[in-house]
N, CA, C and O atoms as CSV, one atom per row, in Angstrom:
chain,resi,resn,atom,element,x,y,z
A,1,MET,N,N,5.289,13.573,-11.928
A,1,MET,CA,C,4.368,12.617,-11.347
A,1,MET,C,C,4.517,11.251,-12.006
A,1,MET,O,O,4.353,10.216,-11.361
A,2,ASP,N,N,4.832,11.264,-13.302
A,2,ASP,CA,C,5.005,9.995,-14.006
A,2,ASP,C,C,6.217,9.240,-13.495
A,2,ASP,O,O,6.216,8.010,-13.453
A,3,GLN,N,N,7.260,9.980,-13.104
A,3,GLN,CA,C,8.451,9.328,-12.569
A,3,GLN,C,C,8.156,8.670,-11.230
A,3,GLN,O,O,8.642,7.575,-10.947
A,4,VAL,N,N,7.357,9.342,-10.408
A,4,VAL,CA,C,6.995,8.775,-9.108
A,4,VAL,C,C,6.165,7.517,-9.301
A,4,VAL,O,O,6.408,6.512,-8.632
A,5,ASN,N,N,5.187,7.552,-10.207
A,5,ASN,CA,C,4.366,6.373,-10.483
A,5,ASN,C,C,5.198,5.234,-11.046
A,5,ASN,O,O,4.980,4.074,-10.696
A,6,ALA,N,N,6.150,5.554,-11.916
A,6,ALA,CA,C,7.015,4.516,-12.474
A,6,ALA,C,C,7.891,3.916,-11.382
A,6,ALA,O,O,8.112,2.705,-11.354
A,7,TYR,N,N,8.391,4.763,-10.481
A,7,TYR,CA,C,9.234,4.276,-9.388
A,7,TYR,C,C,8.430,3.390,-8.443
A,7,TYR,O,O,8.898,2.323,-8.045
A,8,LEU,N,N,7.214,3.829,-8.078
A,8,LEU,CA,C,6.378,3.017,-7.194
A,8,LEU,C,C,5.954,1.732,-7.877
A,8,LEU,O,O,5.838,0.696,-7.222
A,9,GLY,N,N,5.719,1.780,-9.180
A,9,GLY,CA,C,5.372,0.577,-9.924
A,9,GLY,C,C,6.506,-0.432,-9.925
A,9,GLY,O,O,6.275,-1.634,-9.796
A,10,SER,N,N,7.745,0.061,-10.071
A,10,SER,CA,C,8.883,-0.863,-10.054
A,10,SER,C,C,9.085,-1.457,-8.670
A,10,SER,O,O,9.486,-2.614,-8.546
A,11,ILE,N,N,8.815,-0.683,-7.632
A,11,ILE,CA,C,8.919,-1.210,-6.263
A,11,ILE,C,C,7.873,-2.295,-6.042
A,11,ILE,O,O,8.170,-3.334,-5.452
A,12,MET,N,N,6.648,-2.059,-6.512
A,12,MET,CA,C,5.585,-3.050,-6.341
A,12,MET,C,C,5.888,-4.326,-7.125
A,12,MET,O,O,5.631,-5.428,-6.640
A,13,GLU,N,N,6.433,-4.183,-8.334
A,13,GLU,CA,C,6.787,-5.370,-9.117
A,13,GLU,C,C,7.878,-6.172,-8.418
A,13,GLU,O,O,7.830,-7.402,-8.390
A,14,THR,N,N,8.860,-5.476,-7.854
A,14,THR,CA,C,9.936,-6.157,-7.137
A,14,THR,C,C,9.392,-6.853,-5.904
A,14,THR,O,O,9.763,-7.994,-5.627
A,15,ALA,N,N,8.521,-6.190,-5.160
A,15,ALA,CA,C,7.936,-6.807,-3.967
A,15,ALA,C,C,7.092,-8.030,-4.337
A,15,ALA,O,O,7.103,-9.033,-3.624
A,16,ALA,N,N,6.368,-7.945,-5.442
A,16,ALA,CA,C,5.556,-9.087,-5.880
A,16,ALA,C,C,6.444,-10.255,-6.283
A,16,ALA,O,O,6.140,-11.403,-5.960
A,17,ARG,N,N,7.543,-9.973,-6.989
A,17,ARG,CA,C,8.465,-11.046,-7.368
A,17,ARG,C,C,9.082,-11.711,-6.144
A,17,ARG,O,O,9.223,-12.933,-6.098
A,18,VAL,N,N,9.448,-10.899,-5.151
A,18,VAL,CA,C,10.040,-11.451,-3.925
A,18,VAL,C,C,9.011,-12.294,-3.183
A,18,VAL,O,O,9.337,-13.381,-2.706
A,19,ALA,N,N,7.779,-11.816,-3.078
A,19,ALA,CA,C,6.740,-12.567,-2.360
A,19,ALA,C,C,6.423,-13.883,-3.057
A,19,ALA,O,O,6.132,-14.878,-2.391
A,20,LEU,N,N,6.473,-13.905,-4.377
A,20,LEU,CA,C,6.171,-15.136,-5.102
A,20,LEU,C,C,7.305,-16.161,-5.023
A,20,LEU,O,O,7.094,-17.337,-5.318
A,21,ARG,N,N,8.493,-15.729,-4.630
A,21,ARG,CA,C,9.629,-16.650,-4.542
A,21,ARG,C,C,9.830,-17.244,-3.155
A,21,ARG,O,O,10.678,-18.120,-2.981
A,22,VAL,N,N,9.073,-16.789,-2.171
A,22,VAL,CA,C,9.146,-17.406,-0.846
A,22,VAL,C,C,8.548,-18.800,-0.964
A,22,VAL,O,O,7.441,-18.942,-1.482
A,23,PRO,N,N,9.251,-19.844,-0.495
A,23,PRO,CA,C,8.837,-21.216,-0.826
A,23,PRO,C,C,7.373,-21.568,-0.595
A,23,PRO,O,O,6.674,-21.826,-1.575
A,24,VAL,N,N,6.880,-21.596,0.590
A,24,VAL,CA,C,5.503,-22.072,0.807
A,24,VAL,C,C,4.491,-20.958,0.552
A,24,VAL,O,O,3.481,-21.174,-0.118
A,25,PHE,N,N,4.760,-19.778,1.080
A,25,PHE,CA,C,3.856,-18.650,0.904
A,25,PHE,C,C,3.696,-18.301,-0.576
A,25,PHE,O,O,2.593,-17.995,-1.028
A,26,GLY,N,N,4.795,-18.347,-1.326
A,26,GLY,CA,C,4.745,-18.048,-2.756
A,26,GLY,C,C,3.904,-19.041,-3.529
A,26,GLY,O,O,3.202,-18.667,-4.468
A,27,TRP,N,N,3.971,-20.317,-3.137
A,27,TRP,CA,C,3.157,-21.328,-3.812
A,27,TRP,C,C,1.675,-21.057,-3.589
A,27,TRP,O,O,0.871,-21.120,-4.518
A,28,PHE,N,N,1.327,-20.752,-2.334
A,28,PHE,CA,C,-0.076,-20.442,-2.030
A,28,PHE,C,C,-0.525,-19.183,-2.767
A,28,PHE,O,O,-1.639,-19.120,-3.288
A,29,LEU,N,N,0.350,-18.187,-2.805
A,29,LEU,CA,C,0.005,-16.928,-3.459
A,29,LEU,C,C,-0.145,-17.110,-4.970
A,29,LEU,O,O,-1.066,-16.553,-5.567
A,30,LYS,N,N,0.745,-17.879,-5.595
A,30,LYS,CA,C,0.612,-18.163,-7.029
A,30,LYS,C,C,-0.689,-18.896,-7.319
A,30,LYS,O,O,-1.369,-18.607,-8.304
A,31,ASP,N,N,-1.030,-19.848,-6.452
A,31,ASP,CA,C,-2.272,-20.576,-6.646
A,31,ASP,C,C,-3.477,-19.651,-6.491
A,31,ASP,O,O,-4.460,-19.786,-7.219
A,32,ALA,N,N,-3.405,-18.711,-5.547
A,32,ALA,CA,C,-4.518,-17.781,-5.351
A,32,ALA,C,C,-4.665,-16.842,-6.539
A,32,ALA,O,O,-5.783,-16.474,-6.899
A,33,ILE,N,N,-3.556,-16.451,-7.152
A,33,ILE,CA,C,-3.617,-15.512,-8.272
A,33,ILE,C,C,-3.970,-16.216,-9.574
A,33,ILE,O,O,-4.860,-15.780,-10.305
A,34,TYR,N,N,-3.268,-17.306,-9.856
A,34,TYR,CA,C,-3.411,-17.943,-11.167
A,34,TYR,C,C,-4.215,-19.236,-11.140
A,34,TYR,O,O,-4.491,-19.803,-12.197
A,35,GLY,N,N,-4.594,-19.714,-9.970
A,35,GLY,CA,C,-5.249,-21.011,-9.855
A,35,GLY,C,C,-6.751,-20.949,-10.046
A,35,GLY,O,O,-7.282,-20.069,-10.723
A,36,ALA,N,N,-7.415,-21.904,-9.433
A,36,ALA,CA,C,-8.874,-22.019,-9.521
A,36,ALA,C,C,-9.545,-20.817,-8.850
A,36,ALA,O,O,-8.933,-20.161,-8.007
A,37,PRO,N,N,-10.787,-20.528,-9.215
A,37,PRO,CA,C,-11.476,-19.369,-8.639
A,37,PRO,C,C,-11.645,-19.442,-7.121
A,37,PRO,O,O,-11.649,-18.403,-6.461
A,38,ASP,N,N,-11.783,-20.637,-6.551
A,38,ASP,CA,C,-11.966,-20.725,-5.110
A,38,ASP,C,C,-10.642,-20.784,-4.343
A,38,ASP,O,O,-10.654,-20.876,-3.116
A,39,ALA,N,N,-9.507,-20.731,-5.037
A,39,ALA,CA,C,-8.207,-20.773,-4.377
A,39,ALA,C,C,-7.968,-19.529,-3.530
A,39,ALA,O,O,-7.220,-19.578,-2.553
A,40,LYS,N,N,-8.596,-18.415,-3.895
A,40,LYS,CA,C,-8.458,-17.186,-3.106
A,40,LYS,C,C,-9.005,-17.382,-1.697
A,40,LYS,O,O,-8.423,-16.909,-0.721
A,41,TYR,N,N,-10.121,-18.079,-1.607
A,41,TYR,CA,C,-10.744,-18.302,-0.303
A,41,TYR,C,C,-9.912,-19.257,0.550
A,41,TYR,O,O,-9.830,-19.098,1.768
A,42,TYR,N,N,-9.298,-20.245,-0.089
A,42,TYR,CA,C,-8.413,-21.144,0.643
A,42,TYR,C,C,-7.171,-20.403,1.136
A,42,TYR,O,O,-6.680,-20.675,2.232
A,43,PHE,N,N,-6.666,-19.472,0.333
A,43,PHE,CA,C,-5.506,-18.678,0.732
A,43,PHE,C,C,-5.836,-17.836,1.964
A,43,PHE,O,O,-5.048,-17.778,2.908
A,44,ILE,N,N,-6.990,-17.191,1.953
A,44,ILE,CA,C,-7.405,-16.390,3.107
A,44,ILE,C,C,-7.599,-17.278,4.333
A,44,ILE,O,O,-7.223,-16.896,5.442
A,45,ALA,N,N,-8.178,-18.449,4.143
A,45,ALA,CA,C,-8.361,-19.384,5.259
A,45,ALA,C,C,-7.010,-19.838,5.808
A,45,ALA,O,O,-6.855,-19.971,7.022
A,46,ASN,N,N,-6.030,-20.079,4.933
A,46,ASN,CA,C,-4.691,-20.446,5.390
A,46,ASN,C,C,-4.051,-19.330,6.200
A,46,ASN,O,O,-3.398,-19.597,7.208
A,47,LEU,N,N,-4.231,-18.077,5.772
A,47,LEU,CA,C,-3.695,-16.954,6.537
A,47,LEU,C,C,-4.327,-16.864,7.925
A,47,LEU,O,O,-3.637,-16.618,8.914
A,48,VAL,N,N,-5.635,-17.063,7.991
A,48,VAL,CA,C,-6.333,-17.007,9.284
A,48,VAL,C,C,-5.863,-18.138,10.197
A,48,VAL,O,O,-5.656,-17.919,11.391
A,49,VAL,N,N,-5.695,-19.331,9.657
A,49,VAL,CA,C,-5.234,-20.470,10.462
A,49,VAL,C,C,-3.803,-20.237,10.946
A,49,VAL,O,O,-3.482,-20.544,12.094
A,50,CYS,N,N,-2.946,-19.700,10.084
A,50,CYS,CA,C,-1.572,-19.397,10.508
A,50,CYS,C,C,-1.548,-18.341,11.598
A,50,CYS,O,O,-0.780,-18.453,12.553
A,51,PHE,N,N,-2.384,-17.312,11.465
A,51,PHE,CA,C,-2.461,-16.282,12.496
A,51,PHE,C,C,-2.942,-16.880,13.814
A,51,PHE,O,O,-2.389,-16.574,14.870
A,52,ALA,N,N,-3.966,-17.730,13.763
A,52,ALA,CA,C,-4.474,-18.365,14.976
A,52,ALA,C,C,-3.423,-19.278,15.611
A,52,ALA,O,O,-3.313,-19.338,16.835
A,53,ALA,N,N,-2.655,-19.986,14.788
A,53,ALA,CA,C,-1.603,-20.850,15.328
A,53,ALA,C,C,-0.507,-20.032,16.005
A,53,ALA,O,O,0.006,-20.419,17.055
A,54,LEU,N,N,-0.152,-18.898,15.398
A,54,LEU,CA,C,0.856,-18.043,16.020
A,54,LEU,C,C,0.357,-17.466,17.338
A,54,LEU,O,O,1.122,-17.370,18.297
A,55,VAL,N,N,-0.903,-17.084,17.398
A,55,VAL,CA,C,-1.471,-16.591,18.661
A,55,VAL,C,C,-1.491,-17.708,19.698
A,55,VAL,O,O,-1.224,-17.463,20.875
A,56,TYR,N,N,-1.799,-18.911,19.281
A,56,TYR,CA,C,-1.837,-20.040,20.209
A,56,TYR,C,C,-0.441,-20.345,20.765
A,56,TYR,O,O,-0.284,-20.560,21.967
A,57,PHE,N,N,0.569,-20.365,19.890
A,57,PHE,CA,C,1.908,-20.745,20.326
A,57,PHE,C,C,2.637,-19.633,21.067
A,57,PHE,O,O,3.344,-19.907,22.036
A,58,PHE,N,N,2.479,-18.372,20.630
A,58,PHE,CA,C,3.236,-17.277,21.222
A,58,PHE,C,C,2.401,-16.392,22.139
A,58,PHE,O,O,2.950,-15.681,22.980
A,59,GLY,N,N,1.099,-16.428,21.988
A,59,GLY,CA,C,0.200,-15.746,22.912
A,59,GLY,C,C,0.180,-14.235,22.793
A,59,GLY,O,O,0.271,-13.662,21.707
A,60,TYR,N,N,0.056,-13.608,23.971
A,60,TYR,CA,C,-0.130,-12.164,24.060
A,60,TYR,C,C,1.050,-11.379,23.486
A,60,TYR,O,O,0.820,-10.360,22.834
A,61,PRO,N,N,2.299,-11.799,23.692
A,61,PRO,CA,C,3.397,-11.038,23.071
A,61,PRO,C,C,3.295,-10.963,21.547
A,61,PRO,O,O,3.647,-9.942,20.956
A,62,PHE,N,N,2.820,-12.022,20.912
A,62,PHE,CA,C,2.637,-11.978,19.462
A,62,PHE,C,C,1.591,-10.937,19.079
A,62,PHE,O,O,1.772,-10.205,18.107
A,63,LEU,N,N,0.509,-10.868,19.831
A,63,LEU,CA,C,-0.536,-9.882,19.521
A,63,LEU,C,C,-0.016,-8.460,19.673
A,63,LEU,O,O,-0.359,-7.585,18.878
A,64,ILE,N,N,0.808,-8.222,20.687
A,64,ILE,CA,C,1.369,-6.885,20.888
A,64,ILE,C,C,2.295,-6.522,19.742
A,64,ILE,O,O,2.205,-5.425,19.191
A,65,ILE,N,N,3.183,-7.436,19.379
A,65,ILE,CA,C,4.115,-7.160,18.281
A,65,ILE,C,C,3.356,-6.971,16.968
A,65,ILE,O,O,3.703,-6.101,16.170
A,66,TYR,N,N,2.330,-7.777,16.744
A,66,TYR,CA,C,1.516,-7.640,15.534
A,66,TYR,C,C,0.827,-6.272,15.502
A,66,TYR,O,O,0.829,-5.605,14.467
A,67,ALA,N,N,0.246,-5.856,16.609
A,67,ALA,CA,C,-0.445,-4.567,16.653
A,67,ALA,C,C,0.530,-3.410,16.445
A,67,ALA,O,O,0.209,-2.456,15.736
A,68,LEU,N,N,1.700,-3.478,17.045
A,68,LEU,CA,C,2.688,-2.410,16.858
A,68,LEU,C,C,3.199,-2.364,15.422
A,68,LEU,O,O,3.418,-1.285,14.871
A,69,THR,N,N,3.384,-3.518,14.828
A,69,THR,CA,C,3.825,-3.566,13.432
A,69,THR,C,C,2.762,-2.991,12.505
A,69,THR,O,O,3.085,-2.230,11.593
A,70,MET,N,N,1.506,-3.341,12.723
A,70,MET,CA,C,0.440,-2.815,11.877
A,70,MET,C,C,0.270,-1.303,12.076
A,70,MET,O,O,-0.066,-0.592,11.130
A,71,THR,N,N,0.497,-0.813,13.291
A,71,THR,CA,C,0.426,0.620,13.539
A,71,THR,C,C,1.515,1.354,12.773
A,71,THR,O,O,1.256,2.385,12.151
A,72,ALA,N,N,2.730,0.827,12.816
A,72,ALA,CA,C,3.827,1.443,12.068
A,72,ALA,C,C,3.561,1.389,10.565
A,72,ALA,O,O,3.840,2.352,9.851
A,73,LEU,N,N,3.033,0.288,10.092
A,73,LEU,CA,C,2.722,0.152,8.670
A,73,LEU,C,C,1.637,1.147,8.247
A,73,LEU,O,O,1.732,1.745,7.175
A,74,ALA,N,N,0.626,1.324,9.067
A,74,ALA,CA,C,-0.429,2.286,8.755
A,74,ALA,C,C,0.119,3.714,8.735
A,74,ALA,O,O,-0.250,4.507,7.870
A,75,LEU,N,N,0.991,4.041,9.677
A,75,LEU,CA,C,1.576,5.375,9.722
A,75,LEU,C,C,2.441,5.640,8.491
A,75,LEU,O,O,2.352,6.709,7.888
A,76,VAL,N,N,3.263,4.686,8.124
A,76,VAL,CA,C,4.111,4.843,6.939
A,76,VAL,C,C,3.263,4.960,5.677
A,76,VAL,O,O,3.573,5.764,4.799
A,77,SER,N,N,2.197,4.167,5.575
A,77,SER,CA,C,1.347,4.258,4.384
A,77,SER,C,C,0.637,5.609,4.316
A,77,SER,O,O,0.464,6.155,3.226
A,78,LEU,N,N,0.227,6.155,5.453
A,78,LEU,CA,C,-0.379,7.490,5.442
A,78,LEU,C,C,0.630,8.548,5.015
A,78,LEU,O,O,0.287,9.468,4.273
A,79,ILE,N,N,1.862,8.426,5.473
A,79,ILE,CA,C,2.897,9.380,5.072
A,79,ILE,C,C,3.155,9.277,3.575
A,79,ILE,O,O,3.290,10.297,2.900
A,80,ILE,N,N,3.223,8.070,3.055
A,80,ILE,CA,C,3.470,7.887,1.623
A,80,ILE,C,C,2.308,8.448,0.806
A,80,ILE,O,O,2.527,9.102,-0.214
A,81,LEU,N,N,1.079,8.197,1.245
A,81,LEU,CA,C,-0.079,8.679,0.488
A,81,LEU,C,C,-0.185,10.199,0.504
A,81,LEU,O,O,-0.561,10.801,-0.502
A,82,THR,N,N,0.139,10.823,1.622
A,82,THR,CA,C,-0.014,12.270,1.707
A,82,THR,C,C,1.203,13.024,1.202
A,82,THR,O,O,1.095,14.220,0.929
A,83,ALA,N,N,2.350,12.383,1.065
A,83,ALA,CA,C,3.554,13.066,0.609
A,83,ALA,C,C,3.698,13.026,-0.900
A,83,ALA,O,O,4.685,13.538,-1.427
A,84,SER,N,N,2.757,12.440,-1.610
A,84,SER,CA,C,2.883,12.361,-3.063
A,84,SER,C,C,2.833,13.740,-3.704
A,84,SER,O,O,3.400,13.922,-4.781
A,85,ASP,N,N,2.179,14.717,-3.087
A,85,ASP,CA,C,2.150,16.072,-3.623
A,85,ASP,C,C,3.508,16.742,-3.536
A,85,ASP,O,O,3.785,17.674,-4.290
A,86,MET,N,N,4.353,16.287,-2.635
A,86,MET,CA,C,5.657,16.889,-2.474
A,86,MET,C,C,6.533,16.630,-3.702
A,86,MET,O,O,7.440,17.411,-3.993
A,87,PHE,N,N,6.265,15.541,-4.421
A,87,PHE,CA,C,7.085,15.172,-5.556
A,87,PHE,C,C,6.524,15.662,-6.886
A,87,PHE,O,O,7.071,15.347,-7.943
A,88,ARG,N,N,5.449,16.420,-6.841
A,88,ARG,CA,C,4.820,16.901,-8.071
A,88,ARG,C,C,5.685,17.989,-8.696
A,88,ARG,O,O,6.150,18.902,-8.014
A,89,LYS,N,N,5.891,17.876,-10.001
A,89,LYS,CA,C,6.686,18.874,-10.707
A,89,LYS,C,C,5.759,19.792,-11.490
A,89,LYS,O,O,4.652,19.418,-11.877
A,90,GLY,N,N,6.247,20.998,-11.706
A,90,GLY,CA,C,5.490,21.922,-12.554
A,90,GLY,C,C,4.465,22.716,-11.763
A,90,GLY,O,O,4.585,22.905,-10.553
A,91,GLU,N,N,3.462,23.169,-12.483
A,91,GLU,CA,C,2.430,24.021,-11.905
A,91,GLU,C,C,1.561,23.246,-10.923
A,91,GLU,O,O,1.230,22.082,-11.147
A,92,ASP,N,N,1.202,23.911,-9.837
A,92,ASP,CA,C,0.329,23.296,-8.846
A,92,ASP,C,C,-1.094,23.318,-9.367
A,92,ASP,O,O,-1.668,24.391,-9.555
A,93,LYS,N,N,-1.661,22.168,-9.600
A,93,LYS,CA,C,-2.989,22.084,-10.200
A,93,LYS,C,C,-4.116,22.247,-9.187
A,93,LYS,O,O,-5.266,22.464,-9.569
A,94,ASP,N,N,-3.793,22.144,-7.894
A,94,ASP,CA,C,-4.820,22.279,-6.874
A,94,ASP,C,C,-5.043,23.727,-6.440
A,94,ASP,O,O,-6.014,24.025,-5.745
A,95,ALA,N,N,-4.164,24.610,-6.841
A,95,ALA,CA,C,-4.271,25.997,-6.404
A,95,ALA,C,C,-5.429,26.680,-7.134
A,95,ALA,O,O,-5.710,26.394,-8.298
A,96,ALA,N,N,-6.079,27.572,-6.427
A,96,ALA,CA,C,-7.187,28.323,-7.025
A,96,ALA,C,C,-6.622,29.342,-8.014
A,96,ALA,O,O,-5.530,29.869,-7.803
A,97,PRO,N,N,-7.352,29.619,-9.081
A,97,PRO,CA,C,-6.851,30.607,-10.046
A,97,PRO,C,C,-6.832,32.003,-9.428
A,97,PRO,O,O,-7.641,32.328,-8.559
A,98,LYS,N,N,-5.894,32.811,-9.896
A,98,LYS,CA,C,-5.784,34.177,-9.369
A,98,LYS,C,C,-6.966,35.001,-9.876
A,98,LYS,O,O,-7.369,34.870,-11.032
A,99,PRO,N,N,-7.517,35.844,-9.011
A,99,PRO,CA,C,-8.651,36.662,-9.453
A,99,PRO,C,C,-8.203,37.705,-10.490
A,99,PRO,O,O,-7.104,38.257,-10.428
A,100,VAL,N,N,-9.090,37.938,-11.419
A,100,VAL,CA,C,-8.806,38.905,-12.463
A,100,VAL,C,C,-9.187,40.281,-11.942
A,100,VAL,O,O,-10.291,40.472,-11.431
A,101,GLY,N,N,-8.276,41.244,-12.071
A,101,GLY,CA,C,-8.524,42.588,-11.579
A,101,GLY,C,C,-9.538,43.321,-12.449
A,101,GLY,O,O,-9.623,43.084,-13.655
A,102,ARG,N,N,-10.296,44.203,-11.834
A,102,ARG,CA,C,-11.296,44.998,-12.577
A,102,ARG,C,C,-10.623,46.190,-13.215
A,102,ARG,O,O,-9.690,46.778,-12.667
A,103,THR,N,N,-11.107,46.518,-14.351
A,103,THR,CA,C,-10.605,47.735,-15.011
A,103,THR,C,C,-11.728,48.761,-14.946
A,103,THR,O,O,-12.668,48.725,-15.740
A,104,THR,N,N,-11.618,49.648,-14.018
A,104,THR,CA,C,-12.623,50.707,-13.882
A,104,THR,C,C,-11.976,52.041,-14.192
A,104,THR,O,O,-10.810,52.276,-13.875
A,105,LYS,N,N,-12.742,52.896,-14.809
A,105,LYS,CA,C,-12.251,54.222,-15.143
A,105,LYS,C,C,-12.647,55.187,-14.029
A,105,LYS,O,O,-13.768,55.143,-13.522
A,106,ALA,N,N,-11.729,56.043,-13.663
A,106,ALA,CA,C,-12.033,57.052,-12.655
A,106,ALA,C,C,-12.816,58.185,-13.306
A,106,ALA,O,O,-12.419,58.664,-14.367
A,107,ARG,N,N,-13.890,58.617,-12.717
A,107,ARG,CA,C,-14.711,59.686,-13.299
A,107,ARG,C,C,-14.563,60.918,-12.551
A,107,ARG,O,O,-15.180,61.927,-12.895
């Protein structure tokens, strides 16, 4: 389990490094993380304005593609969350203990 957590941690660190290096988005994200306390709210407002602009310029096809992408992302995240037990090594900790047999004497 520790190997899986270490692997997922390295993936998240790599994804965070990549996201912070995207020119404009990375600047906003760095400001939201390390900047002033109200920078988080400005970052969220920028995301909402960008989403509204994309809907305005591309219309209904953008909404369909966005919904399909979010559906695929939700499905993949559910698979990842539920498949973590598949990678567990050693004894299964969720299994119920075996019942102890009775020792009765025949009379």
